[in-house]
MARDORO-7938 format. One line per field, with one value per residue (C-alpha): residue number from 1; residue in one letter; z, y, x. Coordinates in nm, 2 decimals. Example, Ala and Ser with C-alpha at 12.3 -4.5 7.8 and 13.67 -1.06 7.14 Angstrom:
num	(1/2) .
residuo	(A/S) .
w	(0.78/0.71) .
v	(-0.45/-0.11) .
u	(1.23/1.37) .
END
This chain:
num	(1/2/3/4/5/6/7/8/9/10/11/12/13/14/15/16/17/18/19/20/21/22/23/24/25/26/27/28/29/30/31/32/33/34/35/36/37/38/39/40/41/42/43/44/45/46/47/48/49/50/51/52/53) .
residuo	(M/S/T/Y/E/T/M/R/H/F/A/D/S/W/A/L/L/A/L/A/A/I/F/L/F/V/V/G/F/V/F/R/A/G/S/R/A/Q/Y/D/H/A/A/R/I/P/L/D/D/D/K/E/V) .
w	(-1.73/-1.44/-1.31/-0.99/-1.19/-1.41/-1.11/-0.93/-1.24/-1.26/-0.89/-0.91/-1.20/-1.29/-0.96/-0.78/-1.03/-0.99/-0.61/-0.62/-0.85/-0.62/-0.32/-0.49/-0.60/-0.24/-0.10/-0.36/-0.29/0.08/0.04/-0.24/-0.23/-0.06/0.15/0.47/0.57/0.52/0.73/1.01/1.02/1.04/1.31/1.53/1.50/1.82/2.02/1.92/2.24/2.06/1.95/2.18/2.12) .
v	(-2.61/-2.50/-2.15/-2.25/-2.39/-2.08/-1.85/-2.07/-2.06/-1.68/-1.64/-1.86/-1.67/-1.32/-1.21/-1.31/-1.11/-0.81/-0.82/-0.84/-0.54/-0.34/-0.43/-0.32/0.00/0.08/0.00/0.23/0.50/0.50/0.50/0.75/1.03/1.35/1.19/1.18/1.53/1.46/1.14/1.32/1.59/1.33/1.15/1.46/1.56/1.38/1.54/1.90/2.09/2.42/2.32/2.31/2.06) .
u	(-1.41/-1.63/-1.66/-1.47/-1.18/-1.16/-1.16/-0.90/-0.67/-0.71/-0.64/-0.33/-0.18/-0.30/-0.44/-0.12/0.08/-0.15/-0.13/0.25/0.26/0.03/0.24/0.56/0.39/0.28/0.62/0.78/0.54/0.61/0.98/1.00/1.25/1.13/0.86/1.05/0.95/0.59/0.60/0.80/0.54/0.26/0.44/0.46/0.09/-0.02/0.27/0.18/0.07/0.01/-0.34/-0.64/-0.91) .
END
Protein backbone atom coordinates (compact mmCIF):
# COMPACT_ATOMS: atom_id res chain seq x y z
CA MET A 1 0.00 0.00 0.00
CA SER A 2 1.44 3.38 -0.95
CA THR A 3 1.66 6.36 1.35
CA TYR A 4 -1.10 8.11 -0.56
CA GLU A 5 -3.49 5.18 -0.15
CA THR A 6 -2.67 4.91 3.54
CA MET A 7 -3.31 8.62 4.14
CA ARG A 8 -6.47 8.49 2.03
CA HIS A 9 -7.81 5.58 4.08
CA PHE A 10 -6.99 7.44 7.32
CA ALA A 11 -8.71 10.60 6.07
CA ASP A 12 -11.80 8.66 5.03
CA SER A 13 -12.19 6.94 8.36
CA TRP A 14 -10.52 8.25 11.51
CA ALA A 15 -9.93 11.85 10.47
CA LEU A 16 -13.58 12.23 9.50
CA LEU A 17 -14.62 10.82 12.86
CA ALA A 18 -12.20 13.14 14.69
CA LEU A 19 -13.47 16.23 12.83
CA ALA A 20 -17.07 15.30 13.59
CA ALA A 21 -16.19 14.93 17.28
CA ILE A 22 -14.43 18.31 17.30
CA PHE A 23 -17.44 19.92 15.61
CA LEU A 24 -19.84 18.46 18.18
CA PHE A 25 -17.58 19.61 21.03
CA VAL A 26 -17.46 23.18 19.69
CA VAL A 27 -21.23 23.31 19.19
CA GLY A 28 -21.76 21.93 22.69
CA PHE A 29 -19.32 24.47 24.14
CA VAL A 30 -21.05 27.41 22.47
CA PHE A 31 -24.53 26.35 23.54
CA ARG A 32 -23.61 25.26 27.07
CA ALA A 33 -25.75 26.32 29.99
CA GLY A 34 -24.78 29.60 31.59
CA SER A 35 -22.92 31.08 28.64
CA ARG A 36 -25.69 33.38 27.45
CA ALA A 37 -24.67 36.26 29.75
CA GLN A 38 -21.08 36.06 28.54
CA TYR A 39 -22.12 36.18 24.87
CA ASP A 40 -24.62 38.99 25.49
CA HIS A 41 -21.88 41.04 27.14
CA ALA A 42 -19.50 40.40 24.23
CA ALA A 43 -22.20 41.39 21.74
CA ARG A 44 -22.70 44.75 23.46
CA ILE A 45 -19.01 45.73 23.58
CA PRO A 46 -19.04 47.63 20.25
CA LEU A 47 -22.11 49.61 21.37
CA ASP A 48 -20.63 50.86 24.65
CA ASP A 49 -20.31 54.63 24.51
CA ASP A 50 -18.86 55.02 28.01
CA LYS A 51 -15.31 54.21 26.95
CA GLU A 52 -13.12 56.63 25.04
CA VAL A 53 -10.62 55.35 22.52
